[in-house]
VMD Tcl script that draws the C-alpha trace (Angstrom):
set ca {
  {-12.22 7.81 28.96}
  {-15.49 7.71 26.94}
  {-13.63 9.09 23.89}
  {-11.00 6.38 24.23}
  {-13.72 3.73 24.29}
  {-15.44 5.49 21.38}
  {-12.32 5.28 19.21}
  {-11.86 1.59 20.04}
  {-15.49 0.92 19.14}
  {-15.09 2.71 15.80}
  {-12.03 0.57 15.10}
  {-14.23 -2.49 15.69}
  {-16.65 -1.08 13.11}
  {-13.75 -0.81 10.67}
  {-12.87 -4.44 11.36}
  {-16.46 -5.44 10.61}
  {-16.33 -3.63 7.24}
  {-13.08 -5.36 6.37}
  {-14.48 -8.76 7.30}
  {-17.10 -8.29 4.59}
  {-14.28 -7.94 2.04}
  {-12.66 -11.33 2.63}
  {-13.33 -12.55 -0.90}
  {-11.74 -9.46 -2.44}
  {-8.75 -9.70 -0.11}
  {-8.29 -13.34 -1.09}
  {-8.42 -12.36 -4.77}
  {-5.70 -9.75 -4.25}
  {-3.54 -12.34 -2.51}
  {-4.10 -14.80 -5.36}
  {-3.03 -12.23 -7.99}
  {0.04 -11.32 -5.96}
  {0.97 -14.98 -5.48}
  {1.01 -15.54 -9.24}
  {3.36 -12.59 -9.68}
  {5.75 -13.76 -6.97}
  {5.73 -17.39 -8.14}
  {6.71 -16.12 -11.61}
  {9.80 -14.49 -10.08}
  {8.39 -11.00 -10.53}
  {7.33 -8.34 -8.01}
  {4.20 -6.65 -6.72}
  {4.69 -2.89 -7.03}
  {3.42 -1.11 -3.90}
  {2.98 2.66 -3.98}
  {1.56 5.32 -1.72}
  {2.16 9.03 -1.34}
  {1.74 11.06 1.83}
  {0.80 9.00 4.87}
  {-0.12 6.08 2.62}
  {3.59 5.34 2.78}
  {2.81 3.69 6.13}
  {0.96 0.90 4.32}
  {3.84 0.39 1.88}
  {6.27 -0.18 4.74}
  {3.73 -2.37 6.54}
  {3.82 -4.71 3.54}
  {7.60 -4.94 3.23}
  {10.16 -4.93 4.78}
  {9.32 -5.53 8.44}
  {8.98 -8.45 10.86}
  {6.36 -10.88 9.62}
  {6.85 -9.89 5.98}
  {8.66 -11.46 3.06}
  {10.17 -10.68 -0.38}
  {8.14 -10.26 -3.52}
  {7.21 -6.60 -3.16}
  {8.74 -3.52 -4.74}
  {8.11 -0.70 -2.23}
  {8.01 2.51 -4.26}
  {8.47 5.29 -1.71}
  {9.42 8.71 -3.06}
  {10.89 10.85 -0.27}
  {9.68 14.01 -2.03}
  {6.13 12.75 -1.55}
  {6.41 11.17 1.87}
  {9.10 12.86 3.98}
  {7.11 14.94 6.47}
  {9.49 15.12 9.42}
  {10.47 18.74 8.89}
  {6.79 19.72 8.50}
  {7.76 23.17 7.18}
  {10.89 24.51 5.50}
  {13.04 22.27 3.27}
  {11.35 18.92 2.55}
  {8.19 20.13 4.23}
  {4.60 19.06 3.97}
  {3.57 21.87 1.64}
  {5.98 20.69 -1.04}
  {4.94 17.05 -0.68}
  {1.26 17.93 -1.04}
  {2.08 20.01 -4.12}
  {4.22 17.33 -5.75}
  {1.63 14.55 -5.34}
  {-0.51 16.51 -7.77}
  {2.13 17.11 -10.44}
  {1.14 15.53 -13.76}
  {3.83 13.33 -15.26}
  {5.70 12.52 -12.06}
  {4.35 8.96 -11.99}
  {5.78 8.28 -15.44}
  {9.21 9.48 -14.31}
  {9.06 7.25 -11.25}
  {8.06 4.13 -13.18}
  {10.64 4.86 -15.91}
  {13.17 3.38 -13.47}
  {11.70 -0.12 -13.79}
  {11.21 -2.68 -16.50}
  {7.54 -3.54 -16.08}
  {6.02 -6.83 -17.19}
  {2.47 -8.17 -17.59}
  {3.31 -10.75 -14.92}
  {3.65 -7.92 -12.39}
  {0.80 -6.67 -10.21}
  {0.38 -3.42 -8.32}
  {-1.08 -2.24 -5.04}
  {-1.78 1.50 -4.96}
  {-2.75 3.04 -1.62}
  {-4.55 6.38 -1.45}
  {-7.23 7.18 1.09}
  {-8.90 9.85 -1.06}
  {-8.00 8.21 -4.38}
  {-8.06 11.69 -5.88}
  {-4.45 12.92 -6.00}
  {-2.82 12.93 -9.41}
  {0.33 10.87 -8.78}
  {-1.30 7.68 -7.40}
  {-4.10 7.90 -9.98}
  {-1.64 8.28 -12.86}
  {0.45 5.47 -11.39}
  {-2.54 3.12 -11.60}
  {-3.37 4.37 -15.08}
  {0.13 3.57 -16.35}
  {0.03 0.09 -14.83}
  {-3.30 -0.65 -16.49}
  {-2.00 0.61 -19.84}
  {0.72 -2.03 -19.53}
  {-1.85 -4.75 -18.73}
  {-0.72 -4.98 -15.12}
  {-3.51 -5.75 -12.64}
  {-4.08 -2.94 -10.12}
  {-5.43 -3.36 -6.59}
  {-6.50 -0.05 -5.05}
  {-6.67 0.44 -1.29}
  {-8.85 3.49 -0.67}
  {-11.34 4.86 1.84}
  {-14.62 4.47 -0.03}
  {-16.73 7.02 1.84}
  {-13.97 9.62 1.67}
  {-13.26 9.04 -2.03}
  {-16.93 9.46 -2.93}
  {-17.08 12.86 -1.20}
  {-13.75 14.15 -2.54}
  {-13.11 15.84 -5.89}
  {-10.42 14.49 -8.19}
  {-7.43 16.75 -8.84}
  {-7.38 15.57 -12.46}
  {-8.99 17.73 -15.14}
  {-11.01 14.73 -16.37}
  {-12.33 14.03 -12.88}
  {-11.09 10.43 -12.82}
  {-10.13 8.81 -9.54}
  {-8.00 5.85 -8.49}
  {-11.00 3.54 -8.67}
  {-11.32 4.31 -12.40}
  {-8.00 2.53 -12.98}
  {-8.34 -0.36 -10.53}
  {-9.14 -3.99 -11.26}
  {-9.98 -4.57 -7.59}
  {-10.89 -2.05 -4.88}
  {-10.38 -2.53 -1.14}
  {-11.89 -0.18 1.44}
  {-10.11 0.86 4.65}
  {-13.51 1.35 6.27}
  {-12.72 4.80 7.68}
  {-15.24 7.68 7.49}
  {-15.30 10.79 5.32}
  {-12.37 13.00 6.36}
  {-10.74 10.00 8.06}
  {-10.89 11.35 11.62}
  {-13.36 9.46 13.77}
  {-13.74 11.26 17.10}
  {-15.71 14.42 17.90}
  {-14.47 16.22 21.01}
  {-16.98 18.40 22.90}
  {-16.12 22.06 22.32}
  {-13.87 21.28 19.33}
  {-15.38 21.91 15.91}
  {-13.05 19.56 14.00}
  {-12.78 15.77 14.48}
  {-9.57 14.00 15.50}
  {-8.03 10.51 15.44}
  {-7.90 9.05 11.88}
  {-8.97 5.49 11.10}
  {-7.62 4.72 7.63}
  {-4.25 3.59 8.98}
  {-5.96 1.09 11.25}
  {-8.07 -0.34 8.44}
  {-5.22 -0.24 5.94}
  {-2.86 -2.13 8.23}
  {-5.47 -4.83 8.85}
  {-6.04 -5.28 5.11}
  {-2.31 -5.37 4.36}
  {-1.72 -8.10 6.90}
  {-4.77 -10.10 5.82}
  {-3.33 -10.11 2.30}
  {0.05 -11.09 3.69}
  {-1.34 -14.05 5.64}
  {-3.33 -15.46 2.71}
  {-0.44 -14.85 0.34}
  {1.98 -16.73 2.61}
  {-0.45 -19.65 2.62}
  {-0.67 -19.67 -1.18}
  {3.10 -19.49 -1.66}
  {3.66 -22.28 0.86}
  {1.00 -24.47 -0.74}
  {2.71 -23.91 -4.10}
  {5.99 -25.27 -2.73}
  {7.70 -21.88 -2.41}
  {7.33 -20.94 1.25}
  {8.31 -17.30 1.77}
  {11.43 -16.20 3.62}
  {9.77 -14.35 6.47}
  {11.69 -11.75 8.48}
  {11.39 -13.24 11.96}
  {12.57 -12.11 15.39}
  {15.33 -14.02 17.15}
  {13.00 -14.30 20.16}
  {10.95 -16.74 18.06}
  {13.49 -18.69 16.02}
  {16.81 -17.96 17.70}
  {19.57 -15.62 16.58}
  {21.15 -17.98 14.03}
  {17.91 -18.73 12.20}
  {16.78 -15.10 12.37}
  {20.04 -13.96 10.77}
  {19.75 -16.60 8.06}
  {16.20 -15.48 7.25}
  {17.16 -11.81 7.10}
  {20.13 -12.41 4.82}
  {18.27 -14.79 2.49}
  {15.19 -12.53 2.32}
  {17.26 -9.48 1.44}
  {19.23 -11.47 -1.11}
  {16.01 -12.61 -2.75}
  {14.76 -9.04 -2.83}
  {18.00 -7.94 -4.51}
  {17.69 -10.61 -7.18}
  {14.06 -9.69 -7.93}
  {14.86 -5.97 -8.11}
  {17.79 -6.71 -10.41}
  {15.30 -8.09 -12.93}
  {13.28 -4.87 -12.77}
  {16.33 -2.67 -13.34}
  {17.73 -4.91 -16.07}
  {14.81 -4.19 -18.37}
  {14.22 -0.55 -17.43}
  {13.10 1.52 -20.38}
  {12.28 -1.45 -22.60}
}
mol new
graphics top color blue
foreach p $ca { graphics top sphere $p radius 0.5 }
foreach p [lrange $ca 0 end-1] q [lrange $ca 1 end] { graphics top cylinder $p $q radius 0.2 }
display resetview
């Protein structure tokens, strides 16, 4: 039971670190609000388990349109673990130079867009190149990383550059080096990661402030909401209208692909 309490206490420490980043989180929300109010989208990308943060942003209950979730199955599908579509291949592919360019080639990017790139280490080639391409196109990049882990990890790029080298704003999940937070007596390797906890808190802080900004601007977001809160009829209306809005925004991205 002491280890359970220990993990909960370390999660509180993560929350404290995130609380110190309120101004940065508010800035990210402000940038994203400008993109969404312009009818454009915030591009959200993460490889590996960072995919969790992409899906936490959109689509799920309590979220709303305005985000382009870029989730490549080749980089994030871990269910088989080994064999076809296994973890080894995903870890190899997230360090293939040029893959980011092929992914983004599918969209017509615009300077009104913004991007949120999630990578705990900030050192794998695909997310770093993704941020680099966005910056080259004058698109603001928010990086969600684990600061302590990034500083102790070597970049996979030949030039040594990391995600933070191509970010206009950096947010820290607050997790420790190596991510895992609990040391078990008799076990020489730590367990129980913390970056997902910190990442989810940051994502939802952004979401809350962003919803406030959009509402204050006269464009309240269409929030996916459970029928237990608003009734089945209203919940269905919100789902349909939110997905329709997403379709219309994505159509703009595809329309200008390659230009």
